[in-house]
N, C-alpha and C positions, 0 to 999 in steps of 0.2 A: 372208445376203446379206454376206456379208463377202467382200471381194474383195481385190485387190492394193492398191487405194487405202487401205483402212482399216489394212492392215499398214505402209504407209509412213508414215502419221500416226503411229502408235503407236510407231515406231522413232525419230523426232525427239523428243527430251526437252524440254519446255518450261521455259524459265528464268524463275522467279519472283523478283522483286526484292522484298523485304521493304518493306512502306510506312514502317517506321521509317527505313530507309536513305535513301528519298526525302524524308522529311520532313527528315532531317539535312542532306541535300545542298541542299534549298531554303533551309533556315536558314542554312546556310554561305554560300550566294550572296547572301541578303538581307544578312547581316552584313557580308561584303566591300563591297557596294553602299552600305551606310549609313555604314561607316567611310572610304570613299574620299575625301570631300570633307574630313573631318577630317585624313586623313594628308597630303592635298595642302596643306591650310593649314598644318599643322605643318613641312612641308619648306619650303614658301615663307618662313615665318618664321625658320627655321634659316638659310637663305640670306641673308636680310636681316641677321640678327645677325651671320653671318660677314663680311658686307660692310662693316657698321658698325664691327667690331672691326679691319677691315683699315684702313678711313678713320683710325680713332682711332690706331692704330699709326703711320700715316704722319704724322698731325699732331703725335704726340708727338715723333717723330723730327725734324720741322720745327721744333718748339718748342724742342727740344735745341740745333739748329743756330743758331736764332737767340738764344738765350741765350748761346751760345758767341760768335757775333759782337757781341752787346752788351757781353759782358766784354771783347773786344778793343778796341771802340770806346772803352771806359772808360779805356783806357791812353793816356796822352798821347803816349807814344814811337809808339805805332802811328798815332794821328792825325796826328802831325807826318810820319811816313813816308807816309801816304796822301795829304796835303796836298802833299807834294813830288812824288811820283809821278803823281797825277792832275790836279793843279792847277798845277804847276810852280813851287810856293813854295819859297823858299829861306830860310834864316835867315840874319839880318845877318852880314856877314863872310865869307860863303860865295858862291863864284863858280860859278854855274850854268852848265853846258854842254849844248847840244841837239844830238846828233849825228845827222845825216840821212845814210842810206847812199844811194851812187848807184844801187842796185838799187830802193831805195824810190821815187826820184823818177823812174826810168825811164832812158833812154839820156842821157848826160852831153851829148851833141850838142843834144838837144831841151831841155836846160835853158836854153841860151843862144838867145836870139832870132836869127833870121837877119838878115843884113845889109840885106836888102830890104824888112824889116818896118818900118812907120812907123805912128805914132800916127794914129788917126781924128780927123778935125778937127770932125765933127759932134757937137753937145753931146747928152748923153745924153736929154734931154727932147725934143729934136726927133726923134731916132730912134725913140724910145717913141711919139710921136704918128704918125710915119710907119707903123710897125709896127701900131698900132691901125686907122689908116684903111685900110691894106693888108688886114687880116684882116676888116674889116667890109666891103669891097667886092667881095670875090673870090665868084666864083659857083661853082656845081658843076662846070661846063664848065671853068673855069681850073683847077681842081685836078688 
């Protein structure tokens, strides 16, 4: 009873995978799965260490700048120069001039008040009281 169907089966070779290869593949997958958390932890720790080292390097550079600044402030000439430029202190016998450019104050015509300007005769306390009363009595519709 051998027919054409039996001949077709015999023509296709069967591939046999050795049991040792399957066992090795299973062990390899289990090994990767068991080592994955440890590798992840290791990489996270390495990233944290690199970040900490970068912060330490930044802090060391800041510390060097602060030490340099402290050394400058211990010099009396530097302190005098800073007091003169920041606080407008001058040494006795020195005449100080403060120059204000026209560009810093705006238009020169705006620096002088117009002839029609007059002083307000209302005392500031009354003006403050009027402002408070007006602010407290306005409604949403008035705004």
